[in-house]
VEXKE-326877 format. One line per field, with one value per residue: x, z, y of N, C-alpha, C in turn. Coordinates in nm, 3 decimals. Layout:
n.X: [X;...] .
n.Z: [Z;...] .
n.Y: [Y;...] .
ca.X: [X;...] .
ca.Z: [Z;...] .
ca.Y: [Y;...] .
c.X: [X;...] .
c.Z: [Z;...] .
c.Y: [Y;...] .
//
This chain:
n.X: [-0.603;-0.568;-0.539;-0.353;-0.344;-0.073;-0.063;0.117;0.324;0.486;0.643;0.693;0.844;1.089;1.344;1.327;1.162;1.366;1.407;1.171;1.056;1.244;1.158;0.952;0.957;1.102;0.892;0.707;0.841;0.899;0.608;0.520;0.675;0.624;0.319;0.199;-0.058;-0.139;-0.117;0.089;0.026;0.174;0.135;0.273;0.549;0.466;0.364;0.588;0.751;0.635;0.653;0.675;0.702;0.590;0.313;0.087;0.127;0.194;-0.120;-0.185;-0.060;-0.174;-0.496;-0.456;-0.370;-0.607;-0.788;-0.687;-0.718;-0.975;-1.035;-0.831;-1.058;-1.260;-1.188;-1.218;-1.019;-0.828;-0.740;-0.424;-0.287;0.052;0.327;0.434;0.159;-0.064;0.030;0.058;-0.083;-0.161;-0.181;-0.379;-0.598;-0.590;-0.686;-0.945;-1.072;-1.111;-1.240;-1.459;-1.581;-1.591;-1.395;-1.220;-1.006;-0.684;-0.454;-0.165;0.078;0.382;0.611;0.835] .
n.Z: [0.841;0.546;0.527;0.315;0.198;0.090;-0.210;-0.373;-0.499;-0.314;-0.296;-0.576;-0.849;-0.917;-0.675;-0.620;-0.420;-0.189;-0.362;-0.395;-0.160;-0.124;-0.241;-0.205;0.050;-0.039;-0.196;-0.032;0.183;0.001;-0.089;0.180;0.215;-0.010;-0.015;0.169;0.328;0.342;0.506;0.440;0.426;0.454;0.409;0.387;0.475;0.789;0.829;0.757;0.961;0.970;0.789;0.462;0.285;0.413;0.421;0.619;0.761;0.569;0.467;0.708;0.701;0.504;0.582;0.778;0.629;0.509;0.736;0.777;0.534;0.596;0.816;0.742;0.512;0.667;0.810;0.592;0.433;0.158;-0.140;-0.291;-0.610;-0.717;-0.911;-1.037;-0.986;-1.184;-1.219;-0.972;-0.716;-0.526;-0.482;-0.651;-0.514;-0.272;-0.424;-0.493;-0.268;-0.185;-0.350;-0.294;-0.048;-0.118;-0.084;-0.250;-0.481;-0.695;-0.944;-0.826;-0.825;-0.932;-0.706;-0.747] .
n.Y: [1.649;1.405;1.042;0.883;0.559;0.366;0.145;-0.091;-0.279;-0.556;-0.805;-0.881;-0.972;-1.204;-1.153;-0.848;-0.782;-0.653;-0.396;-0.291;-0.225;-0.019;0.162;0.185;0.357;0.530;0.661;0.725;0.932;1.139;1.231;1.273;1.526;1.643;1.655;1.787;1.790;1.540;1.201;0.969;0.598;0.306;-0.026;-0.271;-0.188;-0.137;-0.410;-0.568;-0.755;-1.005;-1.291;-1.273;-1.517;-1.748;-1.923;-1.923;-1.635;-1.430;-1.453;-1.307;-1.134;-0.968;-0.969;-0.808;-0.565;-0.524;-0.478;-0.252;-0.069;-0.049;0.124;0.324;0.420;0.473;0.696;0.893;0.906;0.801;0.579;0.477;0.408;0.266;0.184;-0.129;-0.254;-0.370;-0.684;-0.743;-0.967;-0.901;-0.674;-0.558;-0.702;-0.544;-0.330;-0.387;-0.478;-0.175;-0.063;-0.185;-0.102;0.151;0.341;0.652;0.574;0.574;0.650;0.697;0.960;0.930;1.101;1.364] .
ca.X: [-0.457;-0.616;-0.475;-0.379;-0.330;-0.036;-0.033;0.259;0.362;0.559;0.726;0.718;0.905;1.218;1.484;1.277;1.154;1.458;1.422;1.065;1.099;1.339;1.063;0.793;1.016;1.157;0.817;0.614;0.928;0.879;0.494;0.527;0.737;0.568;0.177;0.191;-0.163;-0.151;-0.027;0.124;0.026;0.226;0.125;0.386;0.615;0.387;0.395;0.726;0.760;0.578;0.732;0.581;0.731;0.491;0.158;0.035;0.225;0.152;-0.265;-0.201;-0.006;-0.295;-0.604;-0.437;-0.353;-0.746;-0.815;-0.617;-0.776;-1.126;-0.956;-0.854;-1.172;-1.358;-1.098;-1.212;-0.909;-0.786;-0.624;-0.300;-0.149;0.182;0.411;0.371;0.022;-0.114;0.093;0.058;-0.237;-0.202;-0.242;-0.507;-0.691;-0.655;-0.746;-1.103;-1.178;-1.136;-1.416;-1.657;-1.585;-1.616;-1.242;-1.147;-0.926;-0.672;-0.349;-0.082;0.147;0.532;0.632;0.923] .
ca.Z: [0.758;0.547;0.583;0.176;0.193;-0.007;-0.262;-0.407;-0.491;-0.193;-0.322;-0.663;-0.939;-0.775;-0.662;-0.654;-0.273;-0.133;-0.436;-0.355;-0.004;-0.100;-0.346;-0.102;0.164;-0.076;-0.251;0.105;0.195;-0.163;-0.088;0.269;0.172;-0.117;-0.026;0.360;0.400;0.362;0.607;0.361;0.493;0.347;0.449;0.360;0.542;0.854;0.816;0.687;1.029;0.894;0.681;0.317;0.235;0.481;0.352;0.742;0.804;0.437;0.502;0.843;0.649;0.381;0.691;0.854;0.540;0.440;0.855;0.787;0.486;0.638;0.918;0.636;0.472;0.797;0.848;0.498;0.305;0.016;-0.183;-0.412;-0.650;-0.764;-0.960;-1.105;-0.921;-1.215;-1.206;-0.829;-0.681;-0.349;-0.505;-0.719;-0.399;-0.226;-0.500;-0.529;-0.151;-0.175;-0.466;-0.259;0.067;-0.152;-0.104;-0.340;-0.579;-0.773;-0.979;-0.757;-0.941;-0.866;-0.652;-0.801] .
ca.Y: [1.591;1.226;0.931;0.769;0.448;0.312;0.017;-0.089;-0.439;-0.617;-0.918;-0.795;-1.052;-1.252;-1.045;-0.707;-0.705;-0.508;-0.264;-0.223;-0.151;0.122;0.221;0.248;0.424;0.674;0.738;0.795;1.035;1.271;1.185;1.339;1.602;1.748;1.700;1.794;1.740;1.381;1.071;0.843;0.486;0.208;-0.136;-0.326;-0.174;-0.186;-0.550;-0.614;-0.845;-1.076;-1.344;-1.312;-1.684;-1.852;-1.876;-1.856;-1.509;-1.365;-1.434;-1.223;-0.970;-0.907;-0.961;-0.697;-0.469;-0.519;-0.376;-0.109;0.011;-0.011;0.210;0.472;0.462;0.539;0.838;0.992;0.893;0.746;0.488;0.570;0.299;0.243;0.043;-0.236;-0.308;-0.493;-0.793;-0.792;-0.994;-0.878;-0.475;-0.610;-0.752;-0.406;-0.243;-0.473;-0.389;0.005;-0.010;-0.254;-0.037;0.273;0.453;0.662;0.509;0.657;0.651;0.830;1.034;0.906;1.236;1.351] .
c.X: [-0.549;-0.506;-0.462;-0.297;-0.246;-0.044;0.043;0.309;0.484;0.703;0.798;0.810;1.028;1.289;1.436;1.228;1.278;1.435;1.296;1.004;1.183;1.267;0.941;0.879;1.041;0.998;0.667;0.687;0.867;0.739;0.497;0.607;0.673;0.415;0.160;0.054;-0.251;-0.060;0.002;0.099;0.065;0.197;0.217;0.479;0.601;0.439;0.505;0.769;0.721;0.609;0.646;0.594;0.683;0.355;0.060;0.005;0.123;-0.035;-0.265;-0.196;-0.138;-0.426;-0.571;-0.432;-0.537;-0.877;-0.811;-0.667;-0.938;-1.090;-0.952;-0.983;-1.247;-1.311;-1.148;-1.107;-0.903;-0.694;-0.505;-0.245;-0.028;0.248;0.376;0.269;-0.092;-0.084;0.081;-0.071;-0.245;-0.241;-0.373;-0.635;-0.711;-0.767;-0.926;-1.177;-1.149;-1.213;-1.533;-1.639;-1.567;-1.513;-1.233;-0.991;-0.862;-0.513;-0.305;0.022;0.332;0.571;0.794;1.013] .
c.Z: [0.672;0.504;0.419;0.211;0.057;-0.113;-0.396;-0.402;-0.382;-0.273;-0.471;-0.802;-0.875;-0.784;-0.626;-0.468;-0.185;-0.195;-0.432;-0.230;-0.046;-0.151;-0.264;0.010;0.094;-0.148;-0.111;0.161;0.101;-0.106;0.044;0.272;0.098;-0.144;0.142;0.418;0.394;0.470;0.472;0.457;0.434;0.465;0.461;0.442;0.696;0.912;0.783;0.808;1.024;0.779;0.530;0.263;0.271;0.448;0.517;0.746;0.689;0.478;0.603;0.800;0.582;0.479;0.777;0.747;0.522;0.569;0.807;0.677;0.520;0.719;0.829;0.563;0.510;0.806;0.685;0.411;0.170;-0.027;-0.259;-0.455;-0.673;-0.818;-1.020;-1.074;-1.013;-1.235;-1.047;-0.774;-0.560;-0.378;-0.549;-0.573;-0.320;-0.304;-0.484;-0.390;-0.167;-0.236;-0.348;-0.133;0.027;-0.089;-0.222;-0.372;-0.689;-0.813;-0.920;-0.842;-0.874;-0.777;-0.660;-0.790] .
c.Y: [1.424;1.180;0.875;0.622;0.421;0.222;0.007;-0.241;-0.424;-0.677;-0.888;-0.948;-1.096;-1.151;-0.917;-0.678;-0.624;-0.406;-0.166;-0.176;-0.041;0.243;0.314;0.338;0.544;0.763;0.814;0.877;1.210;1.311;1.328;1.480;1.723;1.794;1.690;1.763;1.628;1.317;0.956;0.710;0.343;0.073;-0.234;-0.305;-0.188;-0.325;-0.607;-0.727;-0.955;-1.155;-1.384;-1.460;-1.736;-1.780;-1.846;-1.701;-1.450;-1.322;-1.316;-1.135;-0.926;-0.908;-0.807;-0.597;-0.435;-0.443;-0.253;-0.003;0.011;0.115;0.371;0.515;0.537;0.668;0.957;0.983;0.849;0.638;0.491;0.450;0.313;0.159;0.004;-0.296;-0.435;-0.631;-0.831;-0.853;-0.954;-0.704;-0.469;-0.637;-0.634;-0.318;-0.271;-0.413;-0.273;-0.005;-0.056;-0.140;0.111;0.394;0.448;0.612;0.576;0.666;0.750;0.840;1.016;1.052;1.261;1.492] .
//
């Protein structure tokens, strides 16, 4: 089983938070159904208990994400990006980190 770190906007534009969470959940479900050889790992769901509006907690969540990305890389995993990642500072930071760590990075295909 290959771990796949899911990069997807979390907060998004004003009012998109709940819709993004629903998209990520649905995306992970469809990926797990269609690609049984991977383990989709969505850190935005794992660290949702931290308040994204609180600067300290947001940075803590981002730190956890960077640590988890390293774990995925050490396990031979990949990072796949989805959604409106171009306009997400968090997504861009995750992608930059993946590149620095030598983790294969690719545009994920929406699981239909």
